[in-house]
C-alpha positions as a Markdown table, in Angstrom:
| # | Residue | x | y | z |
|---|---|---|---|---|
| 1 | Met | -71.7 | -8.8 | -151.0 |
| 2 | Thr | -69.3 | -11.7 | -151.5 |
| 3 | Asn | -65.6 | -11.3 | -150.9 |
| 4 | Pro | -63.7 | -11.6 | -154.3 |
| 5 | Leu | -61.0 | -13.5 | -152.6 |
| 6 | Leu | -63.5 | -16.2 | -151.5 |
| 7 | Ile | -64.8 | -16.5 | -155.1 |
| 8 | Val | -61.2 | -17.1 | -156.4 |
| 9 | Phe | -60.6 | -19.8 | -153.8 |
| 10 | Lys | -63.9 | -21.4 | -154.6 |
| 11 | Arg | -63.1 | -21.5 | -158.3 |
| 12 | Ile | -59.6 | -22.9 | -157.7 |
| 13 | Phe | -60.7 | -25.8 | -155.5 |
| 14 | Cys | -64.0 | -26.6 | -157.3 |
| 15 | Lys | -64.1 | -30.0 | -159.0 |
| 16 | His | -66.5 | -28.7 | -161.7 |
| 17 | Asp | -68.6 | -31.8 | -161.6 |
| 18 | Asn | -71.9 | -30.1 | -162.5 |
| 19 | Thr | -71.8 | -28.1 | -165.7 |
| 20 | Phe | -74.3 | -26.5 | -168.1 |
| 21 | Ser | -74.1 | -25.0 | -171.6 |
| 22 | Phe | -75.9 | -22.2 | -173.2 |
| 23 | Arg | -75.6 | -20.2 | -176.5 |
| 24 | Arg | -75.9 | -16.6 | -177.3 |
| 25 | Tyr | -76.7 | -15.6 | -180.9 |
| 26 | Asn | -75.6 | -12.6 | -182.8 |
| 27 | Asp | -76.7 | -11.9 | -186.4 |
| 28 | Phe | -75.3 | -15.2 | -187.9 |
| 29 | Asp | -72.7 | -16.1 | -185.2 |
| 30 | Phe | -73.2 | -17.9 | -182.0 |
| 31 | Tyr | -71.2 | -18.1 | -178.8 |
| 32 | Glu | -71.5 | -21.2 | -176.7 |
| 33 | Tyr | -70.4 | -21.2 | -173.1 |
| 34 | Asn | -69.9 | -24.2 | -170.8 |
| 35 | Lys | -70.0 | -23.1 | -167.1 |
| 36 | Cys | -69.8 | -24.8 | -163.7 |
| 37 | Ile | -73.0 | -24.7 | -161.7 |
| 38 | Asn | -71.2 | -24.5 | -158.3 |
| 39 | Cys | -68.7 | -21.7 | -158.9 |
| 40 | Glu | -70.0 | -20.2 | -162.2 |
| 41 | Lys | -66.5 | -20.4 | -163.9 |
| 42 | Thr | -66.5 | -20.5 | -167.7 |
| 43 | Leu | -64.9 | -23.8 | -168.6 |
| 44 | Arg | -65.2 | -23.7 | -172.4 |
| 45 | Tyr | -65.9 | -21.0 | -174.9 |
| 46 | Leu | -66.9 | -21.7 | -178.5 |
| 47 | Arg | -67.6 | -19.3 | -181.3 |
| 48 | Gly | -69.1 | -20.4 | -184.6 |
| 49 | Phe | -71.3 | -19.6 | -187.6 |
| 50 | Asp | -74.8 | -21.1 | -187.9 |
| 51 | Glu | -76.2 | -21.4 | -191.4 |
| 52 | Ser | -79.7 | -22.3 | -190.1 |
| 53 | Ile | -80.2 | -18.8 | -188.6 |
| 54 | Arg | -80.6 | -17.2 | -192.0 |
| 55 | Gly | -83.7 | -19.2 | -192.9 |
């Protein structure tokens, strides 16, 4: 188990150089997250509506 205090310090001092994005889809909505690979902090969060899901 990792100490929660260490996770907080890691997120504070991380430079967030390496990031990745992924989307989660609901019925017609999507949620896009941009996270840091090193500390797993969510840097950006986007919610939208995708017309192409309907078909």
